[in-house]
C-alpha positions in Angstrom: 0.0 0.0 0.0 1.4 3.3 -1.1 0.5 6.5 0.7 -0.2 9.4 -1.7 -0.8 13.1 -1.2 -4.5 12.5 -2.0 -4.7 10.4 1.2 -4.1 13.5 3.2 -6.6 16.1 2.1 -4.9 18.8 4.3 -1.7 18.4 2.4 -1.9 19.9 -1.1 0.0 17.9 -3.7 1.9 21.2 -4.6 3.2 21.2 -1.1 4.9 17.8 -1.3 8.1 19.1 -3.0 8.5 21.7 -0.2 7.8 19.0 2.4 10.4 16.8 0.8 13.0 19.6 0.7 12.4 20.3 4.5 12.8 16.6 5.3 16.0 16.5 3.3 17.4 19.4 5.2 16.5 17.8 8.5 18.0 14.5 7.5 21.2 16.2 6.3 21.5 18.0 9.5 21.1 14.8 11.5 23.4 12.6 9.4 26.2 15.3 9.3 26.3 15.4 13.1 29.5 14.1 14.7 28.5 13.5 18.4 29.5 9.9 19.2 26.4 9.7 21.5 24.1 10.1 18.5 25.8 7.5 16.3 22.9 5.0 16.8 20.4 7.8 15.8 22.3 8.5 12.6 22.5 4.8 11.8 18.8 4.4 12.4 18.0 7.4 10.2 20.3 6.2 7.5 18.5 2.8 7.4 15.1 4.5 7.0 16.5 6.7 4.2 17.8 3.5 2.5 14.4 1.8 2.9 12.4 4.7 1.5 14.5 6.1 -1.5 13.1 9.2 -3.0 10.7 9.6 -0.1 12.7 11.6 2.5 9.5 12.8 4.3 8.4 9.1 4.9 11.9 8.1 5.9 12.0 10.9 8.5 8.5 10.1 9.8 9.4 6.4 10.2 12.6 7.3 11.9 10.7 9.7 14.3 8.2 6.9 15.1 10.9 4.5 16.1 13.3 6.7 18.1 12.7 6.8 21.8 13.4 9.9 23.8 15.7 9.4 26.8 13.2 10.8 29.3 10.4 8.3 28.3 
């Protein structure tokens, strides 16, 4: 099952490229980090990016859904 912009009526199809660009910027910021304590986060995100090629917004969403915050 593939999720399409039409599945989210509040997200206009014209906004998708902007959403993808924003997701790419966030992904780049995370993956370019150098803090050794965040290596597992970078590895996780990189795996999601590899699983969802061409869909950075989905990769970022899936990553965010699997990462646990230290205080929870």
